[in-house]
C-alpha positions, 0 to 999 in steps of 0.5 A: 810536476805540471806545466801552467794550465791552459785554462783555469776553471775556478769561478770568475764573474760574468759582467754581462750576467742578467738579473731577474726581478728577485735578484734585483730586489736583493741587489738593492740591499748588498754592496757588490752584485758579485756577492748575490749568491751569498743571499741564496746560500744564506736563505737555503741555510736559514730555511732548511738547515736551521729549522731541521736542527730546531726540530730536534728540540721539539718535545715528545718527537718519535725516536726514530724520526728524531734520528732521521732529522739528526742525521739530516742536520748532520749531513746538511751541516757538515757536507752540504753547507759547512764549507760554503758558509764558513768561506762566505763568513770569511769573504763578508768579513773582509768585505762588508756585505750589506749596504750602509743603511742596512749595516745591521744585517751584517750581524746575521751570519755571525750571530744567528747563522754562525753558532749553528756551524760552531762559530762563535759570534765575531770571534772568527773575524776578530782572529782572522782580520785583527790578528792573523792578517796583521801578523802574517804567520810570523812570530806574533801570529797565534796561529803560526805554524813556524814552531811545528814540523808541518809533516808531522801528525803529532806536531799537528795534534800539539798545534790543535791542542794549543789552539783549541784549549788556549786560542781564545784566551791568547787572543784576548791577551793579544788584543789587550797588549795591542790595546785593541779593546774593541776586538778584545770585547768582541772576542770575550763577548761572543765566546762567553755568550755561545758557551752560556747558551749551549750549556743552558740548552744542554740542561734542557736537551743534551741530545739536541744540543750536542747535535745542533751546537756542540758537535759542529763546534768541535768539527769547526775548530778542527777544520779551521786548524787543518786549513790554516796548517795546510795554507801555511805549511811551507815557509821559507825562513829566508823570507818568512813575511813573503806571502809567496813563500809562506802560503800556498795556492790550490787551483782548478778544484771543486773546492774552489767552485764550492767555497768561493775560491778559497784555494787562492791563499797566496793572493789572499794574503797579498791583497786581503780585500781582493774580491773572491772572483778576481783571484784567478786573474790575479794569479795570471797577472803575476805569474812572474812574481810567483815564478821568481819566489818559487811559490807553491801552486797546486793544481787539482788538490785541496787543502785537505789533500795537502794536509793529508799527504804531509801527514804521510810524508808523501812529498813525491805525490804532492810534487805531482800536483805542483804547477811549474810556473815559467819553468821555475823547477828543473825536476820533480826532486827539486820540488821535493827538496824545496817542500821539505825545506819549507815544512821544517820546524824553525827550531830544527833549522837552527832559527830563532826569533831573534835571527828572524828579526835581524833578517827582517831589519 
């Protein structure tokens, strides 16, 4: 259990930052100068990672050289760029990146870069904005965690299985029911085209296609489900729609520096359009609300660490990372009990969808 930190080291924006001539050139295209780092990240991916993947398709390349390139691509894709790209895609989905006159450039991440990371075009944004934020982890959220015991690896496997094999079809049906035809068409188009392309490339070169597109696709979907599970592992069934009580926040981590403050999931659900540089200040400005709701804020641990400790039922260890805002907890034991109550499967608590609806009413 930790007291509120005297400093938050997660990134914010310096309004007095100076720009060189190259910066100013790129700033003429984008809406918000705070998103300039996205330009340079995209250029690194486009000029280094993507070409190394495409080289794997070159006929007659030496086998030894091929494996070196494949290893380089794997490292860049999964350990250097995957996290920053995925959360850049997240930020630019919420806040369109380029100015209106260059709006077509907003498609570049989703349609050109995304597939190299296993992101099928436009399905992520459709799922995240069109469904997940709309439903807020409640009963109609297709990625809701409420029907699973969140400290069980077996339950997580069931969660992943349902998402991996039925997630896209369920999403298309959801948009059909909601009469959101445009979003439904985006999901179907992006998913189908991605699979048609990789299957065609697999026939041409199975080894290169597996490394460049198939393996990133598998890893990406695993990571997305790990992340969403951790972000919504703790739910208070007395107020399941309360973002302070159905989400968590992780502060002062290297992950936040690398992935655009993605650890601030509570404030992200409260204000989905909040710029990534403003989340630390939002936390500071709303400490009383966090304390009143006994919101779970962890310091020095990332979502993957939260997930790992839950899978091992190490509530005692997790409690050591919880920030005791305004003295809202009296003991470590109280934190452990609260966490256990919020990870329980709703059916195990004798809670039904009808009872949740009655509470909401």
